[in-house]
C-alpha positions in Angstrom: 26.3 89.1 188.8 25.0 87.5 185.8 23.4 90.8 184.6 26.9 92.6 184.9 28.5 89.7 183.0 25.8 89.9 180.3 26.4 93.9 180.2 30.2 93.4 180.0 29.8 90.8 177.1 27.5 93.1 175.1 29.6 96.3 175.6 32.9 94.3 174.7 31.3 92.7 171.6 30.0 95.9 170.2 33.2 97.8 171.1 35.4 95.0 169.4 33.1 95.4 166.2 33.7 99.0 166.0 37.5 98.3 166.6 37.5 95.6 163.8 39.9 97.4 161.6 42.5 97.8 164.2 43.0 94.0 164.3 44.9 94.0 160.9 48.5 94.7 160.8 49.6 98.4 160.9 48.3 101.6 162.6 45.3 103.8 161.6 46.0 106.9 159.4 45.2 109.7 161.7 46.3 113.2 161.3 48.8 112.8 164.2 49.4 109.1 164.3 52.9 109.0 163.1 53.9 111.7 165.2 52.7 109.8 168.3 54.5 106.6 167.2 57.8 108.6 166.9 57.1 110.2 170.2 56.6 106.8 171.8 60.0 105.5 170.4 61.9 108.5 171.9 60.0 108.2 175.1 61.2 104.5 175.4 64.8 105.5 174.7 64.5 108.3 177.4 63.1 105.7 179.9 65.9 103.4 179.0 68.4 105.9 179.3 67.0 106.7 182.9 66.2 110.3 182.0 63.4 110.6 184.5 61.2 112.3 184.6 61.5 112.7 180.8 61.7 116.1 179.1 64.2 115.8 176.4 64.1 113.5 173.3 67.4 113.3 171.6 66.5 111.5 168.5 63.9 114.1 167.3 64.5 117.3 165.4 67.0 115.7 163.0 68.9 114.2 166.0 69.6 117.6 167.5 67.0 116.9 170.2 63.7 118.6 171.2 62.1 119.3 174.6 59.0 117.5 173.7 58.3 116.0 177.0 58.9 119.1 178.9 55.8 120.5 177.2 53.7 117.7 175.8 51.6 114.9 177.2 52.9 111.5 177.0 51.1 109.2 179.3 49.3 107.2 176.6 52.7 106.5 175.0 54.1 105.7 178.3 51.3 103.3 179.2 52.1 101.5 176.0 55.9 101.0 176.7 55.5 97.9 178.8 53.8 96.2 176.0 56.8 97.1 173.6 59.1 95.8 176.4 57.1 92.3 176.1 57.9 92.1 172.4 55.1 93.8 170.7 56.1 96.6 168.0 55.7 100.2 168.5 52.6 100.3 166.2 51.0 97.4 168.1 51.8 98.6 171.5 50.1 101.9 171.1 47.2 100.2 169.3 46.5 97.7 172.2 46.3 101.0 174.5 43.9 102.5 172.2 41.7 99.3 171.9 41.8 98.8 175.7 40.6 102.4 176.2 37.8 102.2 173.8 36.5 98.9 175.4 36.9 100.1 179.0 35.2 103.3 178.8 31.7 102.0 178.3 32.3 99.5 181.1 33.1 102.4 183.5 30.1 104.3 182.4 27.9 101.2 183.0 29.2 100.6 186.6 28.9 104.3 187.4 25.3 104.5 186.1 23.9 101.2 187.4 23.5 102.1 191.1 21.8 105.3 190.1 19.5 104.1 187.2 19.3 100.4 187.3 20.8 97.6 184.9 18.8 98.4 181.7 19.2 102.2 181.7 22.9 101.8 182.6 23.5 99.4 179.7 21.5 101.5 177.2 23.6 104.6 178.2 26.8 102.9 178.2 26.0 101.6 174.6 25.3 105.2 173.5 28.6 106.3 175.0 30.2 103.5 172.8 28.4 105.0 169.8 29.2 108.6 170.5 30.9 110.1 167.2 33.7 112.3 168.4 35.8 109.9 170.4 36.0 107.8 167.2 37.0 110.8 165.1 39.8 111.2 167.7 40.9 107.6 167.2 40.4 107.1 163.5 40.6 110.4 162.0 42.7 112.8 164.2 44.8 110.2 165.8 44.8 112.3 169.0 46.0 109.5 171.5 45.8 112.0 174.5 42.3 112.8 173.8 41.5 109.1 173.4 42.8 108.5 176.9 40.7 111.6 178.3 37.7 109.8 177.0 38.3 107.1 179.6 39.7 109.2 182.4 36.8 111.5 182.8 34.1 108.9 183.6 36.8 106.9 185.5 37.2 109.9 187.8 33.5 110.5 188.1 33.1 106.9 189.4 36.1 107.0 191.7 35.2 110.5 193.0 31.7 109.2 193.9 33.1 106.0 195.5 35.6 107.9 197.6 32.5 109.9 199.0 30.5 106.9 199.6 33.3 104.8 201.0 36.1 107.1 202.2 39.1 104.9 202.9 42.7 104.7 202.0 42.2 102.6 198.9 39.3 104.7 197.4 41.6 107.8 198.3 44.6 106.2 196.6 42.7 105.2 193.5 41.0 108.5 193.1 44.1 110.5 193.6 46.0 108.3 191.1 43.2 108.7 188.6 43.1 112.5 189.0 46.7 112.7 188.6 46.6 110.6 185.5 43.9 113.0 184.0 46.2 116.0 184.7 49.0 114.4 182.7 46.8 112.7 180.0 46.2 115.8 177.6 47.4 119.4 178.4 44.5 121.2 176.7 41.8 119.0 178.1 42.8 120.1 181.7 41.6 123.6 180.9 38.0 122.5 180.6 38.1 119.0 182.3 39.4 120.1 185.7 36.5 122.7 186.3 34.1 119.9 185.0 35.5 117.4 187.7 35.5 120.0 190.4 31.8 120.9 189.5 30.8 117.3 189.7 32.6 116.9 193.1 31.0 120.1 194.5 27.4 118.9 193.5 28.1 115.7 195.3 29.5 117.0 198.3 26.2 119.0 199.2 24.8 117.6 202.3 27.8 115.4 203.2 30.0 115.4 206.4 32.9 117.5 206.8 35.2 114.6 206.6 34.1 113.9 203.1 34.7 117.3 202.1 38.2 117.1 203.5 39.2 113.8 201.9 37.9 114.9 198.6 39.6 118.2 198.8 43.0 116.3 199.7 42.6 114.0 196.6 42.3 117.1 194.4 45.3 118.9 196.1 47.6 115.9 196.0 46.9 115.2 192.5 47.7 118.8 191.5 50.8 118.8 193.6 52.1 115.5 192.3 51.9 116.8 188.6 53.6 120.3 189.2 57.0 118.7 188.2 55.2 118.8 184.8 53.1 122.0 184.9 55.5 124.5 186.3 58.3 123.9 183.6 55.6 123.6 181.1 54.3 127.1 181.8 57.5 128.8 182.8 59.8 127.7 180.0 57.4 128.3 176.9 59.4 131.6 176.6 62.3 129.7 175.4 60.5 128.2 172.5 59.1 129.6 169.4 55.5 128.8 170.4 54.2 132.4 170.5 55.4 133.0 166.9 53.8 130.0 165.2 50.6 129.8 167.2 48.6 133.1 166.8 46.6 133.7 169.8 43.4 134.3 167.8 43.5 131.1 165.8 40.5 129.8 167.5 38.2 132.4 165.7 38.5 130.4 162.6 37.5 127.0 163.8 34.2 127.6 165.5 31.9 124.9 164.3 28.4 126.0 163.1 25.2 125.0 165.0 24.2 122.9 162.0 27.4 121.1 162.0 26.8 119.8 165.6 23.5 118.1 164.2 24.5 117.3 160.6 27.9 116.9 159.4 29.4 113.8 157.4 31.9 111.4 158.6 35.2 112.2 156.8 38.9 112.0 157.2 39.9 115.5 156.3 41.2 118.4 158.3 39.6 121.4 160.1 39.4 124.6 157.8 38.0 128.1 158.5 34.3 128.3 157.9 32.1 125.3 157.5 34.3 123.3 154.9 35.7 120.9 157.3 36.7 117.5 156.4 35.6 115.5 159.4 32.4 115.2 161.5 31.4 117.5 164.4 28.1 115.7 164.6 27.3 114.2 168.1 24.9 111.8 166.6 21.4 112.0 165.5 20.1 109.4 167.9 22.0 111.1 170.8 20.4 114.5 170.0 16.9 112.9 170.0 17.5 111.3 173.4 18.9 114.8 174.6 15.5 116.4 173.6 13.6 113.7 175.4 15.8 114.3 178.5 14.0 117.7 179.1 10.8 115.6 179.7 12.4 112.9 181.8 10.7 112.4 185.4 14.3 111.6 186.8 15.7 115.0 187.3 18.2 114.7 190.0 20.8 117.2 190.9 23.4 115.2 188.9 21.1 115.1 186.1 20.9 118.9 185.9 24.7 119.2 186.5 25.5 116.9 183.5 22.7 118.5 181.4 23.7 122.1 182.1 27.4 121.1 181.5 26.6 119.7 178.2 24.9 123.0 177.0 27.6 125.1 178.6 30.2 123.2 176.5 28.0 123.5 173.5 27.8 127.3 174.0 31.5 127.6 174.4 32.1 125.5 171.1 30.1 128.1 169.0 31.0 131.6 167.8 28.4 133.1 170.0 31.0 132.6 173.0 33.7 134.5 171.3 33.9 137.1 174.1 34.7 134.4 176.6 37.5 133.0 174.3 38.9 136.5 174.2 38.7 137.7 177.6 39.3 134.4 179.8 42.6 133.6 180.6 44.4 130.3 179.1 41.4 129.0 177.0 42.6 130.4 173.8 45.4 127.6 174.2 42.7 125.1 173.1 43.2 126.5 169.5 39.9 124.7 168.2 36.6 125.4 170.0 35.5 121.9 168.3 37.7 120.0 170.9 34.8 120.9 173.4 32.8 118.0 171.5 34.6 115.6 173.6 33.3 117.2 176.8 29.8 117.4 175.2 30.1 113.6 174.3 30.8 112.9 178.2 28.4 115.2 179.5 25.3 113.8 177.7 25.6 110.2 178.8 24.2 110.4 182.2 21.1 112.3 181.0 20.5 109.6 178.4 20.4 107.0 181.2 17.6 109.0 182.9 15.8 108.9 179.3 16.4 105.3 179.0 14.8 104.9 182.4 11.6 106.9 181.5 11.2 105.4 177.9 13.1 102.1 177.6 11.5 101.1 174.2 12.0 104.3 172.5 15.5 104.4 173.8 16.3 101.1 172.5 14.8 102.1 169.1 17.2 105.1 168.9 20.1 102.9 170.2 19.6 100.6 167.2 20.0 103.7 164.9 23.1 104.7 166.8 24.6 101.4 166.7 23.8 101.0 162.9 25.7 104.3 162.2 28.7 103.4 164.2 28.9 100.0 162.4 28.9 101.6 159.0 31.2 104.7 159.7 33.4 103.9 162.7 36.4 102.7 160.7 39.9 103.6 159.8 40.6 105.1 156.5 43.5 102.7 156.2 46.4 101.3 158.1 50.1 102.0 157.6 53.0 100.0 158.7 56.6 100.7 159.2 59.3 98.9 161.1 60.2 100.2 164.7 63.5 101.5 163.5 61.4 104.1 161.4 60.2 105.5 164.5 63.3 105.4 166.3 65.0 107.5 163.6 61.9 109.8 163.1 63.6 112.9 161.9 60.8 115.6 162.8 59.6 117.0 166.2 56.4 115.3 166.7 54.7 118.6 166.9 52.6 120.0 163.9 54.2 123.3 163.8 57.6 122.7 165.7 56.1 125.0 168.3 58.5 124.1 171.1 61.7 124.2 169.0 64.2 126.4 171.1 64.0 129.9 169.8 67.6 130.0 169.1 67.7 127.1 166.9 67.7 127.6 163.2 66.6 124.5 161.3 67.9 125.5 157.8 71.5 125.9 159.0 71.2 122.7 161.2 69.9 120.6 158.2 73.1 121.7 156.2 75.4 120.3 159.2 73.2 117.1 159.4 74.7 116.0 156.2 77.8 115.1 158.1 77.7 112.2 160.4 79.7 113.7 163.0 78.4 114.4 166.4 80.9 117.2 167.3 81.9 120.1 165.0 85.0 122.3 164.7 87.4 119.6 166.1 90.5 117.8 164.7 89.1 114.3 166.2 86.5 113.2 168.5 85.9 109.9 170.4 82.4 109.3 171.7 82.2 107.2 174.7 78.7 107.7 175.5 75.8 109.3 173.9 72.5 108.9 175.8 69.3 111.2 176.0 70.5 113.2 178.7 74.3 112.7 178.8 77.1 112.9 176.3 80.7 111.9 177.2 83.5 112.1 174.6 87.1 113.4 174.1 88.2 115.9 171.6 91.6 116.9 170.1 91.6 120.5 168.8 94.5 122.1 167.2 93.7 125.8 167.5 91.5 127.8 170.1 87.9 128.3 169.2 84.3 127.3 169.8 83.4 123.6 169.6 79.6 122.7 169.0 77.7 119.3 169.6 75.1 118.0 167.4 72.5 119.1 170.3 70.1 121.9 170.2 70.6 124.1 173.2 67.8 124.4 175.7 67.9 125.6 179.4 69.1 122.7 181.5 72.0 121.7 179.3 75.4 121.9 181.2 79.0 121.2 180.1 82.1 120.3 181.9 85.4 120.4 180.3 88.0 118.3 182.0 85.9 118.2 185.0 85.3 121.9 185.2 82.0 123.7 184.5 82.3 125.6 181.3 80.2 128.5 179.9 77.8 127.4 177.2 77.7 129.2 173.7 74.6 128.9 171.8 74.2 132.1 169.7 76.9 131.7 167.4 76.0 132.9 163.8 77.5 129.8 162.1 75.8 127.3 164.6 72.7 129.0 165.8 71.2 127.3 168.7 73.6 124.6 169.1 75.3 123.6 172.3 78.8 124.8 172.2 81.8 125.9 174.4 85.3 127.3 174.0 88.4 125.1 173.8 92.0 125.7 173.9 94.4 123.4 171.7 95.0 119.9 173.0 92.9 117.0 174.1 89.9 117.6 176.2 87.4 115.4 178.0 83.8 116.7 177.8 80.7 115.8 179.6 77.4 117.5 178.6 74.2 116.8 180.7 70.6 117.8 180.3 69.6 118.6 183.9 66.8 119.8 186.0 68.8 122.7 187.2 66.4 125.4 186.2 64.2 127.4 188.7 61.0 126.1 187.2 62.1 122.3 187.2 63.5 122.6 190.7 60.4 124.3 192.1 58.0 121.9 190.3 60.2 118.9 191.3 60.5 119.9 195.1 56.6 120.7 195.3 55.9 117.2 193.7 58.3 115.4 196.1 56.7 117.3 198.9 53.2 116.3 197.7 54.3 112.7 197.4 55.7 112.6 200.6 52.5 114.2 202.2 50.2 111.8 200.2 52.1 108.6 201.6 51.7 110.0 205.1 47.9 110.5 204.6 47.6 107.1 202.8 49.5 105.1 205.5 47.7 107.0 208.4 44.3 107.4 206.8 42.0 105.6 209.3 43.5 107.0 212.3 43.8 110.5 210.9 40.3 110.9 209.7 38.6 109.0 212.7 40.4 111.8 214.9 39.0 114.5 212.6 35.4 113.0 212.7 35.7 112.6 216.4 36.8 116.1 216.9 33.9 117.3 214.5 31.3 115.5 216.8 32.7 117.0 220.0 
């Protein structure tokens, strides 16, 4: 108990030192930081408006709306919303979540590694996880809050999956399924590589175990996938209604393979990724970490888990380099990752357990290398600077919170919409409009028109929007040359009561929602009847 408390204090103290710049007012100046703050503000509004599950952000895209939550991860921002509700600012709330993630991650590694390697090796390896360079690049340079969360969820899932196999009961089943579900919602691109990583870890651990353990582990993966289909099915099926294929060249990844030398030697920086080797931020895993990995080949403690993580490390390393181009060109979906250097996150995860084996074999040398890693982190792990804006700025964030507006509805023309934005009207082509309600997913208003013709809302059309005129469903106009991509409808002269709603009435959303509800029902059943259900399965197996 005292050793565990000592380890926790050491890990938190070192983590707080690396996080010291975040205890000043403001938010770190990352590439995507401001976008995530704007996204969080719009997520809060959607939740407040009871738009669940959130898909539409009414304040983005110059207040024409944007289907950001239909396609993009938002779990980190969702975790920050309770802090905002308690009175913290948007910047403070998201910063608190990032701080907690970076502090908790090494603790998870410690409790995962201690039963396997003992107190000192687990503590040393956990400190090495704290000094891994790329997670701090995600926090301080890139501002990628989703990948920051994945840095925690991968080791947390390793820990819980192993716990479920060792102690299969309703609570370990519940926690493991919940953690896997969180991972599948944390960062879209990370799922492409992270899910096979977690499945491989599970299969290695299942070797030689009872059939019941195989069943319960499989059910945990099955339910976590089912619970997230409300998100994944629309994400995949409804990309066709956006401009993503136009602005995201399929072969973009060819320009962003890091060189082998960059994985060993590249300076800390706050710039961007460019074609070639002139990148502005570090792809270095850490000099001390590399030396520890070399020693790993000479360790006497080569268990099946050791080999799994070491082989995974070099597999991810291979896929991050240009020699893997054939796989990027021919395997489905992985081109979506855009930047092969994203695999540095998985390399950083995969190296930690082998480092514990090295620390077990050569504790003094490992401590010496750890001092080097801690010194490097103490010098370089810092924000370039902090920016601050009032919450109102994020609630009025005018852009889309995506770098290239890739999920903009394909009918929507920004240039023409900006001209209309100069007007404060929410309804165009009417004599008078009285707004009664204007929430994220529902607009209620009354209009007076003096001649027949089309009327348009200040709302970008996307499948799922429906309009009722005087209580009757109306056909939507969204390809008018003067109002391209806006939500419109035809009216006759007179006074009309209009209700427009963003619904889940699309095939993909209905299918995904129904499958997720079915998965939730089955999951609750298994959770409630877990002991008797699996005792029967085990008894049947013995007979």
